[in-house]
Residue frames as qw, qx, qy, qz and C-alpha x, y, z in Angstrom:
[[0.000, 0.891, 0.454, 0.000, 0.00, 0.00, 0.00],
 [0.438, 0.447, -0.015, 0.780, 1.48, 3.36, -1.02],
 [0.246, -0.275, -0.449, 0.814, 1.96, 6.26, 1.38],
 [0.225, -0.054, -0.192, -0.954, -0.34, 8.52, -0.63],
 [0.554, -0.320, -0.664, -0.387, -3.11, 5.92, -0.28],
 [0.473, -0.347, -0.663, 0.466, -2.54, 5.73, 3.48],
 [0.063, -0.189, -0.199, 0.960, -2.79, 9.51, 3.84],
 [0.361, -0.122, -0.436, -0.815, -5.82, 9.57, 1.56],
 [0.586, -0.343, -0.715, -0.169, -7.54, 6.89, 3.61],
 [0.375, -0.132, -0.627, 0.669, -6.62, 8.29, 7.01],
 [0.172, -0.120, 0.137, -0.968, -8.88, 11.38, 7.26],
 [0.667, -0.275, -0.372, -0.584, -12.16, 9.45, 7.01],
 [0.694, -0.176, -0.659, 0.230, -10.88, 6.97, 9.60],
 [0.260, -0.047, -0.468, 0.843, -9.99, 9.74, 12.04],
 [0.369, -0.172, -0.087, -0.909, -13.29, 11.51, 11.38],
 [0.727, -0.253, -0.556, -0.313, -15.19, 8.27, 11.98],
 [0.565, -0.149, -0.638, 0.502, -13.29, 7.73, 15.22],
 [0.007, 0.056, -0.269, 0.961, -14.10, 11.27, 16.37],
 [0.556, -0.216, -0.292, -0.748, -17.78, 10.81, 15.55],
 [0.731, -0.222, -0.644, -0.016, -17.86, 7.52, 17.43],
 [0.390, -0.064, -0.559, 0.729, -16.21, 9.07, 20.47],
 [0.245, -0.131, 0.078, -0.958, -18.72, 11.92, 20.53],
 [0.712, -0.202, -0.397, -0.543, -21.52, 9.38, 20.30],
 [0.594, -0.511, 0.501, -0.368, -19.97, 7.49, 23.20],
 [0.974, 0.171, -0.098, -0.110, -19.18, 4.37, 21.18],
 [0.794, 0.228, -0.276, 0.491, -15.40, 4.68, 21.47],
 [0.517, -0.734, -0.143, 0.416, -13.09, 6.23, 23.97],
 [0.105, 0.959, -0.176, -0.194, -10.85, 9.21, 23.44],
 [0.495, -0.482, 0.649, 0.318, -7.82, 6.96, 23.11],
 [0.632, 0.366, 0.638, 0.245, -9.21, 5.53, 19.86],
 [0.300, 0.939, 0.166, 0.013, -9.66, 9.05, 18.46],
 [0.210, -0.868, 0.398, 0.207, -6.17, 10.09, 19.47],
 [0.624, -0.190, 0.694, 0.304, -4.69, 6.92, 17.99],
 [0.576, 0.616, 0.497, 0.203, -6.46, 7.53, 14.66],
 [0.132, 0.990, -0.041, -0.030, -5.23, 11.13, 14.60],
 [0.446, -0.662, 0.540, 0.266, -1.68, 10.04, 15.46],
 [0.674, 0.146, 0.655, 0.308, -1.77, 7.58, 12.55],
 [0.417, 0.848, 0.302, 0.124, -3.01, 10.31, 10.22],
 [0.078, -0.965, 0.229, 0.105, -0.35, 12.81, 11.30],
 [0.580, -0.426, 0.623, 0.306, 2.43, 10.23, 11.03],
 [0.640, 0.396, 0.587, 0.297, 1.31, 9.33, 7.50],
 [0.259, 0.953, 0.139, 0.067, 1.09, 13.00, 6.50],
 [0.316, -0.833, 0.401, 0.213, 4.56, 13.64, 7.91],
 [0.642, -0.149, 0.666, 0.349, 6.02, 10.69, 6.04],
 [0.542, 0.683, 0.444, 0.207, 4.35, 11.86, 2.81],
 [0.059, 0.994, -0.090, -0.037, 5.87, 15.33, 3.23],
 [0.479, -0.622, 0.560, 0.266, 9.31, 13.80, 3.93],
 [0.681, 0.188, 0.640, 0.303, 9.02, 11.59, 0.85],
 [0.406, 0.863, 0.267, 0.139, 8.02, 14.53, -1.33],
 [0.177, -0.929, 0.289, 0.147, 10.94, 16.56, 0.04],
 [0.612, -0.342, 0.640, 0.316, 13.39, 13.75, -0.70],
 [0.632, 0.490, 0.541, 0.259, 12.05, 13.42, -4.23],
 [0.232, 0.967, 0.075, 0.070, 12.44, 17.14, -4.91],
 [0.359, -0.793, 0.447, 0.206, 15.93, 17.22, -3.41],
 [0.687, -0.043, 0.648, 0.327, 16.91, 14.30, -5.64],
 [0.520, 0.741, 0.376, 0.196, 15.55, 16.15, -8.69],
 [0.008, -0.983, 0.176, 0.043, 17.63, 19.21, -7.83],
 [0.552, -0.533, 0.588, 0.254, 20.73, 17.04, -7.31],
 [0.696, 0.296, 0.586, 0.291, 20.16, 15.37, -10.67],
 [0.340, 0.919, 0.171, 0.106, 19.75, 18.74, -12.36],
 [0.220, -0.897, 0.364, 0.117, 22.97, 20.01, -10.80],
 [0.684, -0.270, 0.626, 0.260, 24.85, 16.82, -11.69],
 [0.627, 0.482, 0.513, 0.334, 23.94, 17.31, -15.34],
 [0.390, 0.093, 0.140, 0.905, 25.41, 20.80, -15.34],
 [0.119, -0.793, -0.492, -0.339, 22.26, 22.67, -14.48],
 [0.431, -0.593, -0.269, 0.625, 22.42, 25.92, -12.68],
 [0.231, 0.959, 0.155, 0.050, 23.02, 29.55, -13.38],
 [0.635, 0.220, -0.087, 0.736, 26.11, 31.44, -14.37],
 [0.251, -0.428, -0.286, 0.820, 27.03, 34.75, -12.81],
 [0.086, 0.024, -0.334, -0.938, 25.70, 36.66, -15.85],
 [0.356, -0.420, -0.749, -0.368, 22.37, 34.79, -15.64],
 [0.383, -0.558, -0.596, 0.431, 22.01, 35.74, -11.97],
 [0.151, -0.293, -0.030, 0.944, 22.83, 39.38, -12.72],
 [0.216, -0.135, -0.510, -0.822, 20.26, 39.61, -15.52],
 [0.408, -0.486, -0.767, -0.095, 17.65, 37.85, -13.38],
 [0.315, -0.521, -0.460, 0.647, 18.14, 40.30, -10.52],
 [0.005, -0.146, 0.190, 0.971, 17.87, 43.25, -12.92],
 [0.310, -0.287, -0.690, -0.588, 14.64, 41.84, -14.34],
 [0.434, -0.540, -0.710, 0.126, 13.10, 41.20, -10.93],
 [0.276, -0.469, -0.303, 0.782, 14.07, 44.64, -9.62],
 [0.321, 0.846, 0.399, -0.149, 12.47, 46.37, -12.58],
 [0.203, -0.700, 0.334, 0.598, 15.70, 47.74, -14.03]]
């Protein structure tokens, strides 16, 4: 099961747990456990996305990507309105 699927599935589970707790069917511990699972999955998804983007930047740099000093100078002139 992929991490995106876990994060996608987690919100309804935590919402159902919260509804059950309000109705008195489950205790607060069940709600907190469902929320903890959701937050852990969301955190792992964000970490995975960060790693993927960092790898893309590293690949770009390894293939000679980047800016030269003249490119940076012209970009700063363009952004400053000069």
